[in-house]
Legacy VTK file of the C-alpha trace (Angstrom):
# vtk DataFile Version 3.0
C-alpha trace
ASCII
DATASET POLYDATA
POINTS 118 float
57.623 81.767 105.914
59.622 79.355 108.034
62.692 80.284 110.076
65.712 78.031 110.743
68.629 78.517 113.182
71.735 76.346 113.045
73.866 74.396 115.566
75.021 76.056 118.793
72.127 78.484 118.877
69.706 75.943 117.546
68.918 77.375 114.139
65.330 78.069 113.406
62.968 78.159 110.476
60.305 80.846 110.600
56.842 79.733 109.493
54.944 82.989 109.411
55.476 86.688 109.072
54.305 87.318 112.640
57.407 85.706 114.062
59.782 87.803 111.928
59.766 90.664 114.450
60.769 88.287 117.246
63.238 86.231 115.201
64.837 88.435 112.523
66.861 86.688 109.844
70.585 86.675 110.591
73.190 85.503 108.082
73.238 81.703 107.845
72.188 81.262 111.477
68.548 82.336 111.471
67.004 81.795 108.038
63.658 81.304 106.348
62.620 78.092 104.653
64.459 78.986 101.422
67.623 79.625 103.425
67.281 76.251 105.149
67.086 74.532 101.772
70.267 76.334 100.687
72.518 75.010 103.482
75.378 72.925 102.093
75.830 70.837 105.236
73.582 69.214 107.831
73.370 71.211 111.078
73.978 69.324 114.298
70.900 70.915 115.854
67.978 72.667 114.209
65.104 74.612 115.755
62.021 75.323 113.715
59.547 77.978 114.744
56.127 76.664 113.778
55.015 73.050 113.495
52.759 73.591 110.499
53.086 71.844 107.148
56.281 73.641 106.084
57.974 73.303 109.460
57.115 69.600 109.682
58.347 68.952 106.161
61.655 70.748 106.758
62.076 69.121 110.153
61.449 65.665 108.758
63.973 66.124 105.960
66.729 67.491 108.226
66.041 64.801 110.842
66.461 62.075 108.216
69.724 63.707 107.225
70.954 63.473 110.842
70.124 66.797 112.504
68.612 66.927 115.985
65.331 68.811 115.336
63.110 70.764 117.737
59.869 72.297 116.478
58.408 75.142 118.556
54.660 75.581 118.042
52.800 78.426 119.740
49.437 76.666 119.630
48.503 74.171 122.324
46.894 71.876 119.735
48.963 70.072 117.084
47.763 70.779 113.530
44.654 72.556 114.796
43.260 72.924 111.268
43.168 69.120 110.767
40.821 66.486 112.116
42.088 65.949 115.662
42.133 62.136 115.466
44.386 62.441 112.423
46.470 65.160 114.109
47.013 63.021 117.251
48.145 60.106 115.059
50.402 62.437 113.090
51.964 63.842 116.276
52.690 60.314 117.479
54.292 59.377 114.137
56.426 62.543 113.981
57.632 61.940 117.536
58.513 58.349 116.577
60.718 59.893 113.881
62.493 61.641 116.796
61.176 65.123 116.072
60.983 67.060 119.366
57.650 68.887 118.972
56.908 71.399 121.732
53.344 72.746 121.837
52.518 76.034 123.554
56.048 77.310 122.898
55.718 80.987 121.979
58.969 82.506 120.689
59.254 86.052 122.035
62.808 86.846 120.939
66.022 85.390 119.574
69.610 86.306 120.319
72.891 85.120 118.871
75.368 84.843 121.729
78.348 83.037 120.213
80.072 82.267 116.942
78.529 78.925 116.008
81.140 78.424 113.315
84.096 79.090 115.611
LINES 1 119
118 0 1 2 3 4 5 6 7 8 9 10 11 12 13 14 15 16 17 18 19 20 21 22 23 24 25 26 27 28 29 30 31 32 33 34 35 36 37 38 39 40 41 42 43 44 45 46 47 48 49 50 51 52 53 54 55 56 57 58 59 60 61 62 63 64 65 66 67 68 69 70 71 72 73 74 75 76 77 78 79 80 81 82 83 84 85 86 87 88 89 90 91 92 93 94 95 96 97 98 99 100 101 102 103 104 105 106 107 108 109 110 111 112 113 114 115 116 117
């Protein structure tokens, strides 16, 4: 599962069930990957929890549509399951696409502090 948060709070897309306790779904602000695909407008800013295959795919699409995208990955190594030479090249290419990928970024909680639609 991937979690997405929109605009002022930096929406997030949740990539796995483990993060659901720390980032519970909330209306149209914090959503899973299906919710992110259902948005009818491009968010100004988008945060994605998890820089795995789903998170990278969603981030790439929303970035191409104009959103500022930050991917938060808990692991220190990008795409740890892949060959590391390929992963390093991939990380470089994703960053060239202006995806802000932050490794070692463990999400411990989320909080909505303002009305992002206001």
